[in-house]
MOPAC internal coordinates of N, CA, C and O (Angstrom, degrees):
PM7 1SCF
backbone

  N    0.0000 0     0.00 0     0.00 0    0    0    0
  C    1.4618 1     0.00 0     0.00 0    1    0    0
  C    1.5227 1   110.02 1     0.00 0    2    1    0
  O    1.2310 1   121.25 1   -34.24 1    3    2    1
  N    1.3235 1   115.21 1   145.76 1    3    2    1
  C    1.4556 1   120.63 1   177.39 1    5    3    2
  C    1.5199 1   110.79 1   -77.12 1    6    5    3
  O    1.2310 1   120.73 1    -1.89 1    7    6    5
  N    1.3216 1   116.21 1   178.11 1    7    6    5
  C    1.4631 1   121.23 1  -178.65 1    9    7    6
  C    1.5206 1   112.24 1   -62.09 1   10    9    7
  O    1.2310 1   120.10 1   149.74 1   11   10    9
  N    1.3408 1   117.42 1   -30.26 1   11   10    9
  C    1.4585 1   120.06 1  -178.10 1   13   11   10
  C    1.5261 1   112.09 1   -82.10 1   14   13   11
  O    1.2310 1   120.36 1   174.95 1   15   14   13
  N    1.3529 1   116.91 1    -5.05 1   15   14   13
  C    1.4478 1   120.33 1  -179.01 1   17   15   14
  C    1.5107 1   113.17 1    91.58 1   18   17   15
  O    1.2310 1   119.99 1   179.30 1   19   18   17
  N    1.3287 1   117.62 1    -0.70 1   19   18   17
  C    1.4600 1   121.61 1   178.56 1   21   19   18
  C    1.5167 1   110.22 1   -93.46 1   22   21   19
  O    1.2310 1   120.62 1   -37.42 1   23   22   21
  N    1.3197 1   116.42 1   142.58 1   23   22   21
  C    1.4596 1   120.42 1   174.88 1   25   23   22
  C    1.5224 1   108.98 1   -73.04 1   26   25   23
  O    1.2310 1   120.89 1   -35.62 1   27   26   25
  N    1.3093 1   115.90 1   144.38 1   27   26   25
  C    1.4500 1   121.95 1   177.50 1   29   27   26
  C    1.5204 1   107.68 1  -112.45 1   30   29   27
  O    1.2310 1   120.87 1   -56.47 1   31   30   29
  N    1.3174 1   115.95 1   123.53 1   31   30   29
  C    1.4618 1   121.13 1   178.97 1   33   31   30
  C    1.5203 1   107.40 1  -112.66 1   34   33   31
  O    1.2310 1   120.61 1   -53.67 1   35   34   33
  N    1.3158 1   116.44 1   126.33 1   35   34   33
  C    1.4564 1   121.65 1  -178.92 1   37   35   34
  C    1.5252 1   108.73 1  -116.12 1   38   37   35
  O    1.2310 1   120.74 1   -53.04 1   39   38   37
  N    1.3190 1   116.19 1   126.96 1   39   38   37
  C    1.4577 1   121.72 1   175.98 1   41   39   38
  C    1.5266 1   107.80 1  -107.01 1   42   41   39
  O    1.2310 1   120.47 1   -50.61 1   43   42   41
  N    1.3005 1   116.70 1   129.39 1   43   42   41
  C    1.4625 1   121.36 1   178.15 1   45   43   42
  C    1.5170 1   108.88 1  -114.72 1   46   45   43
  O    1.2310 1   120.81 1   -62.28 1   47   46   45
  N    1.3114 1   116.05 1   117.72 1   47   46   45
  C    1.4565 1   121.66 1   177.55 1   49   47   46
  C    1.5256 1   106.93 1  -120.78 1   50   49   47
  O    1.2310 1   120.85 1   -49.93 1   51   50   49
  N    1.3105 1   115.98 1   130.07 1   51   50   49
  C    1.4529 1   122.16 1  -176.14 1   53   51   50
  C    1.5277 1   111.97 1   -67.06 1   54   53   51
  O    1.2310 1   120.90 1   -46.20 1   55   54   53
  N    1.3238 1   115.89 1   133.80 1   55   54   53
  C    1.4594 1   122.32 1   173.67 1   57   55   54
  C    1.5245 1   107.50 1   -79.40 1   58   57   55
  O    1.2310 1   120.58 1   -50.85 1   59   58   57
  N    1.3432 1   116.50 1   129.15 1   59   58   57
  C    1.4655 1   120.07 1   178.80 1   61   59   58
  C    1.5225 1   111.86 1   -98.62 1   62   61   59
  O    1.2310 1   120.10 1   157.74 1   63   62   61
  N    1.3446 1   117.42 1   -22.26 1   63   62   61
  C    1.4613 1   119.58 1   179.16 1   65   63   62
  C    1.5189 1   109.65 1  -160.51 1   66   65   63
  O    1.2310 1   121.08 1   -33.29 1   67   66   65
  N    1.3325 1   115.54 1   146.71 1   67   66   65
  C    1.4650 1   123.23 1   176.83 1   69   67   66
  C    1.5199 1   106.71 1  -138.93 1   70   69   67
  O    1.2310 1   120.21 1   -55.38 1   71   70   69
  N    1.3406 1   117.21 1   124.62 1   71   70   69
  C    1.4609 1   121.59 1  -178.38 1   73   71   70
  C    1.5215 1   110.06 1  -134.85 1   74   73   71
  O    1.2310 1   120.55 1   -53.41 1   75   74   73
  N    1.3265 1   116.56 1   126.59 1   75   74   73
  C    1.4599 1   121.12 1   171.88 1   77   75   74
  C    1.5275 1   108.87 1   -79.08 1   78   77   75
  O    1.2310 1   120.61 1   -32.77 1   79   78   77
  N    1.3217 1   116.45 1   147.23 1   79   78   77
  C    1.4656 1   120.08 1   172.00 1   81   79   78
  C    1.5322 1   108.04 1   -65.65 1   82   81   79
  O    1.2310 1   120.38 1   -16.06 1   83   82   81
  N    1.3101 1   116.88 1   163.94 1   83   82   81
  C    1.4638 1   121.00 1  -177.55 1   85   83   82
  C    1.5228 1   112.42 1   -60.63 1   86   85   83
  O    1.2310 1   120.14 1   147.46 1   87   86   85
  N    1.3450 1   117.33 1   -32.54 1   87   86   85
  C    1.4602 1   120.24 1   179.35 1   89   87   86
  C    1.5308 1   112.76 1   -88.19 1   90   89   87
  O    1.2310 1   120.24 1   178.08 1   91   90   89
  N    1.3349 1   117.14 1    -1.92 1   91   90   89
  C    1.4596 1   120.99 1   176.56 1   93   91   90
  C    1.5184 1   115.22 1    75.82 1   94   93   91
  O    1.2310 1   119.79 1  -168.50 1   95   94   93
  N    1.3250 1   118.01 1    11.50 1   95   94   93
  C    1.4674 1   121.41 1  -176.76 1   97   95   94
  C    1.5280 1   113.89 1   -96.69 1   98   97   95
  O    1.2310 1   120.07 1   160.72 1   99   98   97
  N    1.3387 1   117.46 1   -19.28 1   99   98   97
  C    1.4637 1   121.54 1  -176.86 1  101   99   98
  C    1.5288 1   110.07 1  -129.08 1  102  101   99
  O    1.2310 1   121.11 1   -27.28 1  103  102  101
  N    1.3170 1   115.48 1   152.72 1  103  102  101
  C    1.4600 1   121.38 1   177.75 1  105  103  102
  C    1.5243 1   109.29 1  -122.49 1  106  105  103
  O    1.2310 1   121.22 1   -39.17 1  107  106  105
  N    1.3194 1   115.26 1   140.83 1  107  106  105
  C    1.4650 1   123.20 1   174.97 1  109  107  106
  C    1.5181 1   106.55 1  -114.00 1  110  109  107
  O    1.2310 1   120.62 1   -57.94 1  111  110  109
  N    1.3327 1   116.41 1   122.06 1  111  110  109
  C    1.4649 1   120.99 1  -177.79 1  113  111  110
  C    1.5211 1   108.94 1  -123.54 1  114  113  111
  O    1.2310 1   120.62 1   -52.64 1  115  114  113
  N    1.3308 1   116.42 1   127.36 1  115  114  113
  C    1.4637 1   122.91 1   177.22 1  117  115  114
  C    1.5237 1   107.93 1  -112.35 1  118  117  115
  O    1.2310 1   120.83 1   -42.33 1  119  118  117
  N    1.3246 1   116.02 1   137.67 1  119  118  117
  C    1.4553 1   121.84 1  -177.83 1  121  119  118
  C    1.5257 1   110.96 1  -114.20 1  122  121  119
  O    1.2310 1   120.88 1   -21.32 1  123  122  121
  N    1.3220 1   115.92 1   158.68 1  123  122  121
  C    1.4596 1   122.27 1  -177.35 1  125  123  122
  C    1.5288 1   112.86 1   -60.05 1  126  125  123
  O    1.2310 1   119.91 1   151.40 1  127  126  125
  N    1.3251 1   117.77 1   -28.60 1  127  126  125
  C    1.4676 1   121.38 1  -179.60 1  129  127  126
  C    1.5342 1   112.65 1   -86.51 1  130  129  127
  O    1.2310 1   119.87 1  -166.56 1  131  130  129
  N    1.3465 1   117.86 1    13.44 1  131  130  129
  C    1.4732 1   125.87 1   178.70 1  133  131  130
  C    1.5271 1   113.64 1    73.49 1  134  133  131
  O    1.2310 1   119.95 1  -159.75 1  135  134  133
  N    1.3295 1   117.70 1    20.25 1  135  134  133
  C    1.4600 1   121.73 1   171.79 1  137  135  134
  C    1.5178 1   107.12 1   -84.19 1  138  137  135
  O    1.2310 1   120.20 1   -44.58 1  139  138  137
  N    1.3444 1   117.23 1   135.42 1  139  138  137
  C    1.4595 1   122.64 1  -179.89 1  141  139  138
  C    1.5241 1   107.72 1  -124.67 1  142  141  139
  O    1.2310 1   120.43 1   -44.90 1  143  142  141
  N    1.3304 1   116.79 1   135.10 1  143  142  141
  C    1.4602 1   122.57 1  -176.20 1  145  143  142
  C    1.5209 1   109.86 1  -132.15 1  146  145  143
  O    1.2310 1   120.58 1   -42.97 1  147  146  145
  N    1.3434 1   116.50 1   137.03 1  147  146  145
  C    1.4609 1   122.77 1   172.33 1  149  147  146
  C    1.5234 1   106.34 1  -121.12 1  150  149  147
  O    1.2310 1   120.98 1   -54.94 1  151  150  149
  N    1.3349 1   115.72 1   125.06 1  151  150  149
  C    1.4532 1   120.36 1  -178.86 1  153  151  150
  C    1.5147 1   111.79 1  -143.65 1  154  153  151
  O    1.2310 1   121.22 1   -10.88 1  155  154  153
  N    1.3316 1   115.28 1   169.12 1  155  154  153
  C    1.4622 1   121.23 1  -178.03 1  157  155  154
  C    1.5243 1   110.76 1   -91.38 1  158  157  155
  O    1.2310 1   121.01 1   -11.64 1  159  158  157
  N    1.3323 1   115.68 1   168.36 1  159  158  157
  C    1.4601 1   120.04 1   176.39 1  161  159  158
  C    1.5230 1   111.18 1   -64.83 1  162  161  159
  O    1.2310 1   120.35 1   158.36 1  163  162  161
  N    1.3383 1   116.94 1   -21.64 1  163  162  161
  C    1.4593 1   121.82 1   178.54 1  165  163  162
  C    1.5274 1   112.38 1   -83.19 1  166  165  163
  O    1.2310 1   120.32 1   176.30 1  167  166  165
  N    1.3454 1   116.99 1    -3.70 1  167  166  165
  C    1.4571 1   120.42 1   177.89 1  169  167  166
  C    1.5209 1   114.91 1    95.10 1  170  169  167
  O    1.2310 1   119.77 1  -175.41 1  171  170  169
  N    1.3290 1   118.05 1     4.59 1  171  170  169
  C    1.4622 1   121.00 1   179.13 1  173  171  170
  C    1.5228 1   109.94 1   -80.10 1  174  173  171
  O    1.2310 1   120.73 1   -50.38 1  175  174  173
  N    1.3312 1   116.20 1   129.62 1  175  174  173
  C    1.4624 1   121.33 1   176.45 1  177  175  174
  C    1.5194 1   109.05 1   -81.01 1  178  177  175
  O    1.2310 1   120.71 1   -56.58 1  179  178  177
  N    1.3443 1   116.25 1   123.42 1  179  178  177
  C    1.4572 1   121.03 1   177.92 1  181  179  178
  C    1.5168 1   112.04 1   -97.61 1  182  181  179
  O    1.2310 1   120.24 1   144.42 1  183  182  181
  N    1.3193 1   117.15 1   -35.58 1  183  182  181
  C    1.4615 1   121.20 1  -178.28 1  185  183  182
  C    1.5142 1   108.54 1  -159.01 1  186  185  183
  O    1.2310 1   121.12 1   -35.83 1  187  186  185
  N    1.3221 1   115.47 1   144.17 1  187  186  185
  C    1.4624 1   120.04 1   173.48 1  189  187  186
  C    1.5250 1   108.24 1  -154.65 1  190  189  187
  O    1.2310 1   121.53 1   -25.63 1  191  190  189
  N    1.3260 1   114.68 1   154.37 1  191  190  189
  C    1.4525 1   119.21 1   179.68 1  193  191  190
  C    1.5223 1   109.68 1  -159.98 1  194  193  191
  O    1.2310 1   121.24 1   -35.83 1  195  194  193
  N    1.3184 1   115.23 1   144.17 1  195  194  193
  C    1.4581 1   121.56 1   170.34 1  197  195  194
  C    1.5202 1   105.41 1   -94.72 1  198  197  195
  O    1.2310 1   120.31 1   -68.34 1  199  198  197
  N    1.3245 1   117.00 1   111.66 1  199  198  197
  C    1.4625 1   121.37 1  -177.86 1  201  199  198
  C    1.5207 1   108.80 1   -85.36 1  202  201  199
  O    1.2310 1   120.68 1   -82.50 1  203  202  201
  N    1.3197 1   116.30 1    97.50 1  203  202  201
  C    1.4619 1   122.15 1  -179.43 1  205  203  202
  C    1.5248 1   109.35 1   -90.86 1  206  205  203
  O    1.2310 1   121.21 1   -99.85 1  207  206  205
  N    1.2974 1   115.29 1    80.15 1  207  206  205
  C    1.4582 1   121.43 1   180.00 1  209  207  206
  C    1.5168 1   106.98 1  -110.19 1  210  209  207
  O    1.2310 1   120.69 1   -76.89 1  211  210  209
  N    1.3123 1   116.29 1   103.11 1  211  210  209
  C    1.4584 1   121.69 1  -174.02 1  213  211  210
  C    1.5217 1   111.37 1   -54.24 1  214  213  211
  O    1.2310 1   121.20 1   -51.03 1  215  214  213
  N    1.3242 1   115.32 1   128.97 1  215  214  213
  C    1.4525 1   121.21 1   178.31 1  217  215  214
  C    1.5131 1   114.50 1    81.60 1  218  217  215
  O    1.2310 1   119.76 1  -172.68 1  219  218  217
  N    1.3576 1   118.07 1     7.32 1  219  218  217
  C    1.4663 1   121.45 1  -179.46 1  221  219  218
  C    1.5299 1   110.25 1  -126.28 1  222  221  219
  O    1.2310 1   121.39 1   -26.90 1  223  222  221
  N    1.3185 1   114.95 1   153.10 1  223  222  221
  C    1.4503 1   122.25 1   172.95 1  225  223  222
  C    1.5171 1   108.55 1  -126.69 1  226  225  223
  O    1.2310 1   119.97 1   -39.39 1  227  226  225
  N    1.3403 1   117.66 1   140.61 1  227  226  225
  C    1.4633 1   121.45 1   174.19 1  229  227  226
  C    1.5206 1   106.67 1   -83.61 1  230  229  227
  O    1.2310 1   120.44 1   -58.35 1  231  230  229
  N    1.3257 1   116.76 1   121.65 1  231  230  229
  C    1.4651 1   119.64 1  -178.68 1  233  231  230
  C    1.5172 1   112.77 1  -103.22 1  234  233  231
  O    1.2310 1   120.03 1   147.40 1  235  234  233
  N    1.3344 1   117.55 1   -32.60 1  235  234  233
  C    1.4585 1   120.34 1   178.52 1  237  235  234
  C    1.5213 1   109.33 1  -163.95 1  238  237  235
  O    1.2310 1   121.17 1    -6.53 1  239  238  237
  N    1.3125 1   115.38 1   173.47 1  239  238  237
  C    1.4544 1   120.74 1   178.27 1  241  239  238
  C    1.5116 1   109.90 1  -143.23 1  242  241  239
  O    1.2310 1   120.63 1   -19.69 1  243  242  241
  N    1.3306 1   116.41 1   160.31 1  243  242  241
  C    1.4567 1   121.39 1   178.23 1  245  243  242
  C    1.5255 1   109.36 1  -137.92 1  246  245  243
  O    1.2310 1   121.11 1   -26.15 1  247  246  245
  N    1.3222 1   115.47 1   153.85 1  247  246  245
  C    1.4569 1   122.46 1   175.55 1  249  247  246
  C    1.5259 1   108.95 1   -90.02 1  250  249  247
  O    1.2310 1   120.49 1   -33.41 1  251  250  249
  N    1.3314 1   116.66 1   146.59 1  251  250  249
  C    1.4555 1   119.56 1   169.95 1  253  251  250
  C    1.5294 1   107.15 1   -70.42 1  254  253  251
  O    1.2310 1   119.50 1   -20.50 1  255  254  253
  N    1.3289 1   118.56 1   159.50 1  255  254  253
  C    1.4744 1   120.67 1  -177.50 1  257  255  254
  C    1.5370 1   114.67 1   -56.04 1  258  257  255
  O    1.2310 1   119.96 1   151.74 1  259  258  257
  N    1.3448 1   117.69 1   -28.26 1  259  258  257
  C    1.4703 1   120.40 1   179.93 1  261  259  258
  C    1.5370 1   112.80 1   -92.02 1  262  261  259
  O    1.2310 1   119.94 1  -175.25 1  263  262  261
  N    1.3339 1   117.72 1     4.75 1  263  262  261
  C    1.4740 1   123.71 1   179.28 1  265  263  262
  C    1.5262 1   113.83 1    61.23 1  266  265  263
  O    1.2310 1   119.69 1  -159.96 1  267  266  265
  N    1.3281 1   118.19 1    20.04 1  267  266  265
  C    1.4620 1   121.64 1  -178.64 1  269  267  266
  C    1.5234 1   112.87 1   -93.97 1  270  269  267
  O    1.2310 1   120.01 1   160.06 1  271  270  269
  N    1.3268 1   117.58 1   -19.94 1  271  270  269
  C    1.4654 1   121.70 1  -178.57 1  273  271  270
  C    1.5230 1   109.55 1  -139.47 1  274  273  271
  O    1.2310 1   121.72 1   -20.20 1  275  274  273
  N    1.3237 1   114.32 1   159.80 1  275  274  273
  C    1.4607 1   120.11 1   172.81 1  277  275  274
  C    1.5248 1   108.50 1  -123.29 1  278  277  275
  O    1.2310 1   121.13 1   -28.55 1  279  278  277
  N    1.3062 1   115.45 1   151.45 1  279  278  277
  C    1.4567 1   121.20 1   176.08 1  281  279  278
  C    1.5179 1   107.71 1  -122.15 1  282  281  279
  O    1.2310 1   120.77 1   -45.11 1  283  282  281
  N    1.3140 1   116.14 1   134.89 1  283  282  281
  C    1.4618 1   121.61 1   178.01 1  285  283  282
  C    1.5142 1   109.28 1   -97.50 1  286  285  283
  O    1.2310 1   120.86 1   -41.29 1  287  286  285
  N    1.2988 1   115.97 1   138.71 1  287  286  285
  C    1.4532 1   121.70 1   174.48 1  289  287  286
  C    1.5228 1   106.75 1   -98.35 1  290  289  287
  O    1.2310 1   120.76 1   -58.90 1  291  290  289
  N    1.3184 1   116.15 1   121.10 1  291  290  289
  C    1.4599 1   121.81 1  -177.22 1  293  291  290
  C    1.5162 1   110.37 1  -107.08 1  294  293  291
  O    1.2310 1   121.21 1   -31.71 1  295  294  293
  N    1.3127 1   115.28 1   148.29 1  295  294  293
  C    1.4565 1   120.50 1   171.45 1  297  295  294
  C    1.5139 1   106.85 1  -111.43 1  298  297  295
  O    1.2310 1   121.00 1   -59.03 1  299  298  297
  N    1.3157 1   115.70 1   120.97 1  299  298  297
  C    1.4552 1   122.60 1   178.78 1  301  299  298
  C    1.5223 1   107.97 1   -90.47 1  302  301  299
  O    1.2310 1   120.61 1   -55.58 1  303  302  301
  N    1.3128 1   116.44 1   124.42 1  303  302  301
  C    1.4604 1   121.02 1   178.86 1  305  303  302
  C    1.5172 1   108.94 1   -89.96 1  306  305  303
  O    1.2310 1   120.57 1   -61.20 1  307  306  305
  N    1.3202 1   116.51 1   118.80 1  307  306  305
  C    1.4584 1   122.61 1  -178.20 1  309  307  306
  C    1.5240 1   107.88 1  -108.41 1  310  309  307
  O    1.2310 1   120.66 1   -60.85 1  311  310  309
  N    1.3189 1   116.34 1   119.15 1  311  310  309
  C    1.4603 1   120.73 1  -178.97 1  313  311  310
  C    1.5232 1   110.33 1   -80.15 1  314  313  311
  O    1.2310 1   121.13 1   -53.00 1  315  314  313
  N    1.2980 1   115.44 1   127.00 1  315  314  313
  C    1.4561 1   121.77 1   178.21 1  317  315  314
  C    1.5196 1   108.96 1  -103.54 1  318  317  315
  O    1.2310 1   120.41 1   -41.75 1  319  318  317
  N    1.3245 1   116.82 1   138.25 1  319  318  317
  C    1.4685 1   120.45 1   178.53 1  321  319  318
  C    1.5248 1   110.77 1   -67.29 1  322  321  319
  O    1.2310 1   120.49 1   158.44 1  323  322  321
  N    1.3272 1   116.68 1   -21.56 1  323  322  321
  C    1.4635 1   120.66 1  -175.87 1  325  323  322
  C    1.5254 1   113.72 1   -92.30 1  326  325  323
  O    1.2310 1   119.33 1   173.32 1  327  326  325
  N    1.3224 1   118.88 1    -6.68 1  327  326  325
  C    1.4589 1   118.21 1  -176.97 1  329  327  326
  C    1.5153 1   113.01 1  -179.51 1  330  329  327
  O    1.2310 1   121.03 1    22.92 1  331  330  329
  N    1.3432 1   115.63 1  -157.08 1  331  330  329
  C    1.4659 1   121.01 1  -176.91 1  333  331  330
  C    1.5297 1   111.78 1   -69.95 1  334  333  331
  O    1.2310 1   120.24 1   -14.55 1  335  334  333
  N    1.3531 1   117.15 1   165.45 1  335  334  333
  C    1.4675 1   120.29 1   179.83 1  337  335  334
  C    1.5234 1   111.61 1   -59.48 1  338  337  335
  O    1.2310 1   121.19 1   -34.65 1  339  338  337
  N    1.3154 1   115.32 1   145.35 1  339  338  337
  C    1.4558 1   122.92 1   175.70 1  341  339  338
  C    1.5217 1   107.03 1  -106.33 1  342  341  339
  O    1.2310 1   119.98 1   -35.12 1  343  342  341
  N    1.3364 1   117.65 1   144.88 1  343  342  341
  C    1.4547 1   119.37 1  -179.49 1  345  343  342
  C    1.5151 1   111.24 1  -105.01 1  346  345  343
  O    1.2310 1   121.02 1   -35.76 1  347  346  345
  N    1.3348 1   115.66 1   144.24 1  347  346  345
  C    1.4560 1   123.55 1   178.23 1  349  347  346
  C    1.5158 1   106.73 1  -132.38 1  350  349  347
  O    1.2310 1   119.39 1   -53.11 1  351  350  349
  N    1.3375 1   118.77 1   126.89 1  351  350  349
  C    1.4614 1   121.97 1  -178.63 1  353  351  350
  C    1.5283 1   110.18 1   -76.89 1  354  353  351
  O    1.2310 1   121.06 1   -41.85 1  355  354  353
  N    1.3384 1   115.57 1   138.15 1  355  354  353
  C    1.4678 1   122.59 1   178.64 1  357  355  354
  C    1.5161 1   107.28 1  -135.05 1  358  357  355
  O    1.2310 1   119.49 1   -48.45 1  359  358  357
  N    1.3395 1   118.57 1   131.55 1  359  358  357
  C    1.4546 1   121.16 1   176.07 1  361  359  358
  C    1.5037 1   108.50 1   -99.49 1  362  361  359
  O    1.2310 1   120.58 1   -45.55 1  363  362  361
  N    1.3265 1   116.49 1   134.45 1  363  362  361
  C    1.4513 1   120.73 1  -178.61 1  365  363  362
  C    1.4968 1   109.32 1  -130.07 1  366  365  363
  O    1.2310 1   120.10 1   180.00 1  367  366  365

């Protein structure tokens, strides 16, 4: 328990990619659980989303050249009858 008597719960999710915008003012962060966050250098969150795309994982993201949009790179997990899942990269 913390000093105030409240329990503190900490969740740790691995970052899979971190990209600064071309002008260095915004950051794009992708997490292992497919959460994507766009924020400023001052720490303000501008946009975030949990991408619930069944059978896919977000592995990284990139900024468009004008820094107005981001693109997520997804890995599609394809189940093979002969063995473990195979991954195929998909850009969205």
